[in-house]
C-alpha positions as CSV (number, residue, x, y, z in Angstrom):
1,X,-17.2,-6.3,-11.1
2,X,-15.7,-3.6,-13.3
3,X,-13.9,-0.5,-11.6
4,X,-16.6,2.1,-12.5
5,X,-19.4,-0.2,-11.0
6,X,-17.5,-0.9,-7.8
7,X,-16.6,2.8,-7.3
8,X,-20.2,3.9,-7.9
9,X,-21.7,1.4,-5.7
10,X,-19.3,2.4,-2.8
11,X,-20.0,6.1,-3.3
12,X,-23.7,5.4,-3.5
13,X,-23.4,3.5,-0.2
14,X,-21.8,6.8,1.4
15,X,-18.2,5.9,1.3
16,X,-15.1,8.0,0.2
17,X,-13.5,5.8,-2.3
18,X,-9.6,5.5,-3.0
19,X,-8.7,3.3,-6.0
20,X,-5.3,1.4,-5.9
21,X,-4.0,-0.9,-8.6
22,X,-2.3,-4.3,-8.3
23,X,-1.5,-7.3,-10.4
24,X,-3.8,-10.3,-10.3
25,X,-3.3,-13.7,-12.2
26,X,-7.0,-14.6,-11.9
27,X,-9.0,-11.4,-12.0
28,X,-9.4,-9.6,-15.5
29,X,-7.7,-6.2,-15.9
30,X,-10.0,-3.4,-14.8
31,X,-12.1,-5.5,-12.4
32,X,-12.3,-5.1,-8.6
33,X,-10.1,-7.6,-6.7
34,X,-11.0,-6.5,-3.1
35,X,-11.6,-3.8,-0.7
36,X,-10.1,-2.5,2.6
37,X,-11.6,-2.8,5.0
38,X,-13.0,-6.1,3.6
39,X,-16.2,-6.6,5.7
40,X,-17.7,-3.6,7.4
41,X,-17.0,0.2,7.4
42,X,-18.7,3.3,8.9
43,X,-20.6,5.3,6.4
44,X,-18.5,8.3,5.4
45,X,-15.1,6.5,6.0
46,X,-12.8,5.8,3.1
47,X,-12.7,2.5,1.5
48,X,-10.0,1.4,-0.7
49,X,-10.9,-0.6,-3.8
50,X,-8.1,-2.6,-5.5
51,X,-8.4,-2.7,-9.1
52,X,-6.9,-5.5,-11.3
53,X,-3.9,-4.6,-13.7
54,X,-4.2,-8.1,-15.2
55,X,-1.8,-10.8,-15.3
56,X,1.3,-8.5,-15.1
57,X,4.2,-8.0,-12.7
58,X,5.2,-4.5,-11.4
59,X,9.0,-4.5,-11.4
60,X,10.1,-4.0,-7.7
61,X,12.8,-1.6,-7.0
62,X,15.7,-3.9,-6.5
63,X,18.6,-1.2,-7.0
64,X,21.3,-2.0,-4.5
65,X,19.9,-5.5,-3.5
66,X,22.1,-8.5,-3.4
67,X,22.0,-10.0,-7.0
68,X,20.9,-13.4,-5.7
69,X,18.1,-12.0,-3.6
70,X,16.9,-9.9,-6.5
71,X,16.9,-13.0,-8.8
72,X,14.8,-14.9,-6.4
73,X,12.3,-11.9,-5.9
74,X,11.9,-11.7,-9.7
75,X,11.3,-15.2,-10.1
76,X,8.7,-15.4,-7.3
77,X,7.1,-12.3,-8.9
78,X,6.5,-14.3,-12.1
79,X,9.4,-13.0,-14.3
80,X,12.1,-15.1,-15.9
81,X,15.6,-14.2,-15.2
82,X,17.3,-14.8,-18.4
83,X,20.8,-13.3,-17.7
84,X,22.6,-12.1,-14.7
85,X,25.4,-9.7,-15.9
86,X,28.4,-8.7,-13.8
87,X,29.8,-5.2,-14.7
88,X,32.9,-3.6,-13.2
89,X,32.7,-0.1,-11.8
90,X,34.7,1.3,-14.7
91,X,32.4,-0.2,-17.4
92,X,29.2,1.1,-15.6
93,X,30.8,4.6,-15.3
94,X,31.8,4.5,-18.9
95,X,28.2,3.7,-19.7
96,X,26.8,6.4,-17.3
97,X,29.4,8.9,-16.1
98,X,27.1,9.9,-13.2
99,X,27.1,6.3,-11.8
100,X,28.5,6.5,-8.2
101,X,30.2,2.9,-7.6
102,X,30.1,3.7,-3.9
103,X,26.3,4.0,-4.0
104,X,25.8,0.2,-3.9
105,X,27.8,-2.7,-2.4
106,X,29.5,-5.2,-4.7
107,X,27.3,-7.9,-5.9
108,X,24.2,-5.6,-5.9
109,X,21.9,-5.0,-8.6
110,X,22.3,-1.5,-10.5
111,X,19.8,-2.1,-13.6
112,X,17.3,-4.3,-15.2
113,X,16.3,-4.8,-18.9
114,X,14.4,-7.0,-21.2
115,X,16.7,-7.7,-24.0
116,X,17.6,-4.5,-25.6
117,X,14.7,-2.7,-23.7
118,X,15.9,-0.8,-20.6
119,X,13.4,-1.3,-17.8
120,X,12.7,0.9,-14.8
121,X,11.8,0.1,-11.2
122,X,7.9,0.4,-11.2
123,X,7.4,-0.5,-14.8
124,X,4.6,-3.0,-15.6
125,X,5.4,-6.0,-17.8
126,X,3.6,-9.2,-18.6
127,X,3.8,-12.1,-16.2
128,X,6.6,-14.4,-17.7
129,X,8.6,-11.5,-19.2
130,X,12.3,-12.4,-19.6
131,X,14.5,-10.1,-17.9
132,X,18.4,-9.3,-17.5
133,X,20.0,-8.1,-14.2
134,X,23.1,-6.2,-14.2
135,X,25.1,-6.0,-11.0
136,X,28.4,-4.2,-9.6
137,X,31.0,-7.0,-9.9
138,X,33.1,-7.4,-6.8
139,X,36.7,-7.1,-7.8
140,X,39.3,-8.9,-5.6
141,X,42.5,-6.9,-5.1
142,X,45.7,-8.4,-4.1
């Protein structure tokens, strides 16, 4: 059911409605996926209706997450991890002077992109998008 119809029906039934969005491989963009609560609610209470963003992926915030764990998370979400790119602290700081190498552990993700396009955590991209992960390379000192 389209969002406007789902919201209208719930409001006509006497509920307060909150709309949330989430990705769905099967429900078309703009259509209702589900409600919370799913079965019964008291008239006048709040019902959350989840509306499909379509077959997309919301880029999870993986800053500071172990690079291998981040890669697995992205693959499970439906993205293709094309490159996993190590960067030294010095290189990261030359690209972004404000970058604090102490803000993440070595071998942790610091950024994500799709080819030349920088992505941000929370961006919405089509399912199957190819992405590149950049991580802080651990430097072994003697």
